N, C-alpha and C positions, 0 to 999 in steps of 0.2 A: 301474598303476592304484592309486590311493590310496583308502582308506576312512576315513571319520570318523564317529564316533558322537556325536551331540549330544543332551544330556539337559536338558530344561527342567522344573523342578519348579514345580507350581502347587498351590493348595489342594485341587483336585479329584483330582490325581494327577500322573503324569509324562508329558510329551510326549517321545517318542523319535524321532529322525530319523537315518537312515543315509544318508550322502552318499557317492557314488562319483564321484570327480573333480569335486567340488562340486555334482553333480546329485543331487537327492533321488530315492532308489530305494525306500526303505521308510519308513513312518511308522506309529507305534503310539501309542495313548494308554492307558497303564496306570493305570486308575482305582483310587482307594483303596477303592471299595466293591465291587470284583470279588472275590466270595467263592468262586467256583467256577471257578477257572482250570484249564487243561489241566495234568495232572500231579498235582493235589491228590488226596489219598487220604482217604476218609471211611469211617466206620463207619455203614452204612446199615441200613435195615429193609425187607424185602420187603412192599410195600403191596398189590400186586395181581399175580396171574399171568394172562397173556393167552395161552392156547393157540393162538388164531388167529394171533397175531403171533409165536408161539414166543419170547416175551420176558416180562419182568417189569418192573413199575414199582417203583422203590426210593426210599424217603424218605431224603434226605440233608440236608433242611432248606431246600432251594431252593423257590421259589414254585411251580414245577411239578415233580412227581416225576421223578427221573432214569430214563432208558430203558436197560434192560440186555437185549440180545439174546443168545440162546443162542450165536450165533457169536462173541460177544465174551467168552465165559467163559475160554477158554484151556485147554490140556490139563492144566494144573496145578491146576485149580479144586478137585478133591477133596482134594488135599493142603493147599491154602490154607484151605478150609473147616474141615478137621480141626485145623489149626494155630490158627486164630482161636478156635475153641471151646476149645481147651486153654489158650490165653493168657487168655481172659476168665474161665475157671474157675480161674485161677492154678495150673494143672497144669504149664505150661511155665515153668521157673525161669530160663531164660536166653533171649537172643535168637538164639543160635546154632542151626544146623540140623544139626550134626554127628551128633547122636543121634536126630534126627527120622526116622521111617520114612515114606517117600514112598508115597502111594497110587497105584494104577494110573491112567494118564492118562484124561481124559474123552474119550468118543467124539466125533469131529468132527461127526457127524450124530446128533441126538437131539431130545428134546422138553423144553421148558422146564418143563412141569408135573411131570416126573419128577425134576427137580433142585431146584426152588424150592418153598418152603412159605410161606404168608402168615405174617408176623410173624417170619420168620427173620432173624437178624443176619447181615450180609454185608459184607465189606471190598471196597470198589470204588474205582477210580481214574478221574477225569474224563478222557475222551478227546475230548470236544467240548463247548464252552461253550454255555450257553443262547442260542438264536438265535430271534428273533421270538417266536412264541407257544409254542415248544417248550422243554422243560426240557433239562438237560444230558444227554449220552450218556455212559455209564460202562462200564467193563470190569473183570473180576476178574483179568485177565492183568497182574498188578502188575509194574512195572519202575521202576528208579531211574536216571536219566541223570546221568552225570558228564561231565567234559570229554573224556576219552579212552575211557571205557568205559560200558556200560549193564549194570547188575546186575539179574539176574532170580532170584528165590527159587524153590525147589522143583524145581530141575533142575541138571544138571551139564554141560550143553552149552556149548561155547565156539565162537562164530561170529565170522567176520571180515567186515568191510565189503567188498562186491563191488568197490568203487572202489580197493581195494588189490590191484593185479594181480600184483605180483611174488610168485611161489610161495615164494621164499626168505624174503621179509619176512613173508608170512602164516604160514609155519611158525615163524619166530622169535617172532612175537607170541603165537602159540598156546602155544608152549613156556614163554614168560615168564609168561603169565597162569595157566597150569596150576600153576606153582610158587608163586603168591601168592594165588590165590583161595581163599576158605573153602569147606569142604565144604557141599553142599546148595544152592549158588548157581551159576547159569549166567551167562555173560558174553558180551556182544556187543562186539567191538572196533571202535571208530569210525574213520573215515577219518583224522582228525587224529592218531591214535596212531602212524601210520606214521613210522618212524625214531626213536621215543621210547625212552628208556632205562628200565630196570626200576624205578629209583627214582621217576620221574615217574608211571609206571603204578601203582605200589604206593601212592603218596600219594593218587591219585585213587580207588583201590580202598578205602583206609581211610576216606576221606571218605564214600563210599556206605555202607560197613558201619556207620559212626556214624549215618547217617540211618536205617538199618534198626533199630538199637538204640533210636533215638528213637521210631520207630513202635511198637516193642514196648512201650516204657514207657508211651506214651500209650494204647495199646490195653488194657493191663492195668487202667487206671483209667477207660477210656473209656465214654461213654454214647452211645446212638443219636443220630445227626446230628453227632457230633463230627468235626472235621477232625483226623485223627491224624498227618498229615504234609503240610505245604504245599510246593508247588513254589516254586522261586526266582521272584522278580519278573521281569517281562518284560525289563527292562534286563539283569539278571544272566544270565538264560537266553540272551539274544542274545550276550552276551560269551562265555559258556561254549561256545556252539555255533559262533561265527563268528570269534573273536579269532585272528588269524594275522599273518604278517609283513607283509601288505599294509596293516594298520591304521597310520595316521599319528597319530591323536589320539582321545582320548575327552574331550569337553568337558562339564563340568557347571557349573551356575550358583549353587550354594549350598555354603558351606563344609562343612556336615554331610554332604551327599551326596558331596562331593569326598573326604572321609575314608573314607566307606563304600566308594566305588568303588575307591579306591587300595588299601584293605585287601583287597578281593575279588580284584582283578587280581594283587596281590602273592601271594595264595593260589593262584590257578590258573595264573599265568604270571609268576613273579617277575622275569624279564628284561624284561617289558613294562610294569611298574608306572609307569615314567616317562611313559607315554603319557597318563595321566590329568592333565587340566589344569583349573584353575578359571578361569571367565570373569569378568574384573574390569571389563570395559567398562561404562560407564553405560547404553548401549543394551542392550535385552533381547537375549539370546543368539540367538534365532531371527531377530530383525530384523537384528542385526549381521551375521549370516552369510548373509542373503538367503533363509532358509528360509521365513519368513512369506509372502514374495512368491510363492515357488514353490508353497506350499500353496494360496494363493488362485487361482493360475492352473491348477493341476493337478487340483483336486478339483471343478471345476464340471461342469455337464452337457455343456458343449462344451469340448474340449481341442484346442489348436492342435498340429499336427505339424510339428516343425522341418524346414524344407526345402519345405513345401507341404502343403496339405490340412488337414483337421481331423477329429476324432472326436466323435460324439454318443453319450454313455453313459447308458443307462437301466437302472434296477434294478426288478425285480418280485419277487413272492414266489417264483415258480418258477425264474427264471433272470435272468441279466444279458445285456443286448444292447448291442453296440458297432457303430455304423454308421460306415463310412469314407466321407468325402466329399472330392472333389477341390478344391473351392474355386475360386480363380482360376487355379490351376496348369494346368488343362485347356486354357486358352486360349493357352498359351505353346508347345504342342507340336502337330505335325502328325500324328504317328503315334499313333492312339488306343490301340493295344495297348501300345506303349512307355510312353505316359503312364500308363495304368492300372497297369502293372507297377512303374513308378518310384514312384508314389504309394503303392501297396500295400506295397512294401518299406519305405518310410519309416514308413508306418502300423504295420507289423508290429512294429517296434522299440518304438513308443510303446504299442501294445496290450499287449505283454509287460510293459512297465514299469508300466502302469496296473494290471494284475492283481496284481502284487506290491505296488505302492504302496498300493492300496486294500484289499489282502488279500481280493480277491473270490474266493469259492469256490462250489462247486456247478457248475451248467451255465452256460457262457458261449457265446453265439453272436455271431460277428463277421461282419458283412456287408461283405465287401470289394467294391471296384469290379470289375465283370465283366471277366474275361479269357478269351479264346477258346482260347489255346494251353495245352496241358497242361504244357508246360515252364515257362510263367510261373507257373501255380498251384503247381507243385512248388517253385519258387524261394521263393515266399512262405511255403509250409509249412515249408521248411527254415529260413528266417529266424526264424520264430516259435519253432520248436523250439530253435534254437541259443541264442537269448537266454533262453528259459525254463529252460534247463539250469542256469542260475545260481541259480534259485529253489529253495529247499530243500523247498517244498511239492510233494507228489506231483501229477502232472498227466497227462492223456491228450489227444492232439491227433488229430482225425479229418481226413481229406483234405477239401479244399475241394470243395463240390458244384458242379454245372454252373450253379447259381444264384448262385455266389460266396459261399456260406455256409461258414464254418469253425466246427465245434463243438469246444469245449474243456471238459474237466472238470478242476477243480482242487480239491485237498483243502481242505475247509472245517472248521476247528476252532473258529472264533469269528466273531462278526458282522463284516461288512465295515466298514472305517473310512469314516466320512462326516464331512465338514466343511461347514458352511453358509458358502458363499462370497458369498451376497448380504448386503447391509446395509440397514438401515432408512433410507429417504430422509431426509436431514437437513432437507429443505424441508417435506415434508408429514407427516413422522413416521409414515409407513405408511398414512395415510388415503386417499391418492390424490388429495387436493385441496389447493390452496394458496390463500392470500388473493389476491383480484383484483390483478393486476400493476399496475393503474393507481393503486391505493391507496398503494403503497410510496413513490412520489415525493412524494405529498402529506404522508405521515407524516414523511419526511425534511425536507421544506421547513418543516413546522411545528416540528419539533425544532430545526432550525438557527435559525429565527426566535426561538424561546423562549430558546435558549442565548446567542445573541449580543445580543439586545435586553433581555430580562428578567433574565437572570443575568449579563450582561456578561462572558461567557467570551471568552478569546482563545487563539489557538494550538491550536484544536481540530483533530482528525483524524477524518475519516469513512471507515469501512471498509465496503466493499460488494462484491457479486459482480462479477466482471470485466465482465459485460454492462452492469451499471449504471455501473461505472467509466467505460466508454466513453461512455455516455449523458451523464454529467456533465462529462466533460473534453474531448470532441472538439469541433472547430469554433473559429473565431476568437473568437466571442462565446459561449463555452460557458456552461452553467448555473453552473459554478464561478465564472466571471468575473462573471456577473450577481450572484452573492452578494456578491462583493467590491465591485461598484459600488453595491449596495444598502446594505451594512453597513459598508463601508470596513474590513473585517477579512477576512484570507485564511483560507479553509477548505481544508486539505489533504485530498485524496481518494486513498485507497489501495485496491488490490485485495486480496481475501481469498477464495481459492478454497474455503475450508471453509464459507463462508456460503452459504445458499440464495439463490435469486433474489430473494426478497422479504424477506430478512433484512438487517439492518445494525447497526452499533454505532458509538458515538462515544467517543473518548478525549480527555482533557484534555492540556494541554501537558506534563504529567509522565508521560504514557502510561497513566494510570489510566482505566478505563472509567467513563463518566458514566451514572448512573441517569436515565432519561428519564421525568420526571413533569411534562411541560409543561402549561400551562394549555390550550393548543390541543388536546392529547391528551385532557385531562379533558373539555373541551367536546365533543369528537367522541364520547367514550363516552356522555355525557349525551344527545346527539342520537340515538345508536344506540338508547338505551332508549326514547326517545319515538317513534321512527319505527317504522312497521310493518315486519315481517321481510321482507328482500329477500335472495336468494341472492347472496353476494359471493365465492364460491369458484370456482376453475377446475380 
């Protein structure tokens, strides 16, 4: 299975596509104006304490105040609060925590009004971006993610990812990290650290320690609402979390971004730096690799399921709804249960893909085709779970109900991706009305008459919609032939699918478009001004 990361730079931001065997499985738009990304750390001010919600609203500069629940404080909050105060008062002379005395951990069950005070300075990290009418959600459980490790201040705990199952490897990694980590910091060892040598782990550790020192320096001179440490951009964070041996290429379309990406990959995985490639083709990178077409077909309200059936996807404020339909596939099978199972299994793969592709979070309800057998429902549940295991977002899947409904909850940290797949009608311009179709033939005839008789043009070419092309060229004595018999000059008629039904253009013998200002057209416009108004649209 091959993975490719394609990066398209635009004035508004970066479009990022992850391809798996040439199929689009993830799409992100990293906007330049995203100021409150997951992982960013801010110096905030408590604006309001809400005992009823057991939470506080924190001003970090966003349009809506950030939401901080008591449960998101973390056990190390007393130590963090003490350290922030000492840094802002310039009492802490270094970023190191070797000599810092840790406070007792915060109780897991408590009241917000006993912890927060209005106007209090507080260091928070964004854990959920602003969505719809809600502001960002923040936490004081500060952490810094690297490629192999996650660094956590004010604790000395070393944890290992559950996905590393070998006891010998877990013990080896714990032993290595204990020998290189600074005092006062805890570490989570990520899955990709399995099998890595101490030099690679130490390099990652030093990078995170440097980030902590940057945070310390910014905090010493910081003001309320300041971002004291920014998370990596979406592209870099994806590479940090996902870059492995299955990656075939990382394609970018600007020289400046190419240099940045190559330097970053060289830093985190020197042996993989050769994967970064610059797209030099004249065609845009998303069009050249077929991504644009996939986006248009996969982000619509209706999505076809390979092999049969289709999905209808609706988004509401409360939840997302996916309806599975059989289409014409149901007419090809005799066994209703077997047909339902087959379509649902095909749909299960596409549903899991769509959740990841659109980054749909919160509650998702999938309405599968009804299946009577419990074994059939279990097969569909297993299919969805098996595919969603590849998704790094946390999720929960509930069994299919007797009504065919599956409920899924998926971690939501940012708004779902949306792409407008509809286009403005080139014929009516979005008004829903076009000029009366009978008028276009008169306009063409008048223009041809003016060009051939009054302007003495020769070798002209008429471009029209394919329907009009057939109208002018079909038959033994076609309208095209009638022009020749009338003017003794041949008019070439060509199809142009980009033209609307009532649009046309005429080019001269050199292929240059002719501006049509015929006397006949002027006379028609004068008559229109003199005539009473008559509706001529359709």
